[in-house]
C-alpha positions as CSV (number, residue, x, y, z in Angstrom):
1,M,-0.3,0.2,0.0
2,N,1.2,3.0,-0.9
3,L,1.1,6.5,1.7
4,L,-1.5,8.4,-0.1
5,S,-3.8,5.0,-0.2
6,A,-2.6,4.4,3.6
7,L,-4.0,8.5,4.3
8,D,-6.7,7.9,3.0
9,S,-7.7,4.9,4.4
10,F,-6.7,5.7,8.1
11,L,-9.2,9.9,7.2
12,N,-11.9,6.8,6.3
13,N,-11.4,4.6,9.3
14,F,-10.7,8.2,11.3
15,Y,-13.9,9.8,11.0
16,D,-16.1,6.7,11.0
17,S,-14.1,5.4,14.3
18,F,-14.1,9.6,16.1
19,A,-17.5,10.8,14.8
20,P,-19.5,11.9,18.1
21,P,-22.2,11.1,18.9
22,V,-25.1,12.6,16.7
23,S,-26.9,15.6,18.9
24,P,-29.4,17.8,17.8
25,D,-26.4,20.6,17.6
26,C,-24.4,18.7,15.9
27,S,-24.4,19.7,11.1
28,I,-23.1,16.0,9.9
29,T,-21.8,13.0,11.1
30,A,-18.2,12.0,10.0
31,H,-19.3,9.6,7.4
32,G,-21.6,12.4,6.5
33,F,-18.2,14.4,6.1
34,Y,-15.8,12.1,4.5
35,E,-18.5,11.1,2.1
36,S,-19.8,15.2,1.5
37,V,-16.4,16.5,1.8
38,I,-12.8,14.4,1.2
39,I,-14.5,12.4,-1.8
40,P,-15.9,15.3,-4.3
41,A,-12.6,17.4,-3.5
42,V,-11.0,13.6,-4.1
43,Q,-12.9,14.0,-7.6
44,S,-13.9,16.8,-8.4
45,P,-11.7,19.6,-9.5
46,Q,-14.3,22.6,-9.4
47,F,-15.4,21.4,-5.8
48,R,-11.5,21.5,-4.6
49,E,-10.5,24.5,-6.0
50,R,-13.4,26.3,-4.3
51,L,-12.4,24.1,-0.9
52,L,-9.2,25.2,-0.5
53,K,-10.2,29.8,-1.8
54,D,-13.3,29.0,1.1
55,P,-14.2,26.6,2.5
56,Q,-16.2,27.8,5.3
57,G,-18.5,28.9,2.1
58,V,-18.4,25.4,0.8
59,F,-19.6,24.2,3.7
60,A,-22.3,26.3,4.0
61,E,-23.2,25.5,0.9
62,I,-23.7,21.7,1.9
63,G,-25.3,22.4,5.4
64,I,-22.1,22.5,7.7
65,V,-22.7,24.9,10.8
66,L,-19.3,25.4,12.3
67,P,-19.4,26.4,16.3
68,E,-18.7,29.8,16.2
69,G,-15.0,30.9,16.5
70,V,-13.9,28.6,14.5
71,E,-12.3,28.3,11.3
72,V,-11.9,25.9,9.3
73,K,-8.6,25.4,6.6
74,F,-7.8,23.1,3.8
75,V,-4.7,22.0,2.2
76,E,-3.8,20.5,-1.1
77,N,-1.9,17.6,-1.0
78,T,0.9,16.4,-4.1
79,K,2.5,13.3,-5.4
80,D,5.5,15.4,-4.0
81,V,4.4,16.9,-1.2
82,V,1.8,15.6,1.7
83,H,0.4,17.5,4.6
84,I,0.0,15.6,7.9
85,A,-2.4,17.5,11.1
86,I,-1.3,16.7,13.7
87,P,-3.7,17.0,16.8
88,P,-3.1,20.0,19.2
89,Y,-0.8,19.5,22.2
90,V,-2.5,18.5,24.9
91,G,0.7,18.1,27.7
92,E,0.9,20.5,30.4
């Protein structure tokens, strides 16, 4: 398995495994996010470009509500550069 396939598999499993419980204040499930955002981003150059330029606008169009003060940024992986985001620091 190559690195990009491994990362895709990891992300798919991450979204499925660590999804918060669906509640009235949750606008999308992890699986729904993967299906509505990640899959189209790898299949449609137009969607991908819009997501990179205006993620909040794209989210609003597809019904994803972000909590007040939360900003989302996407970066683009290429065949030569792979970005891996690490979770926030939780130590002391």
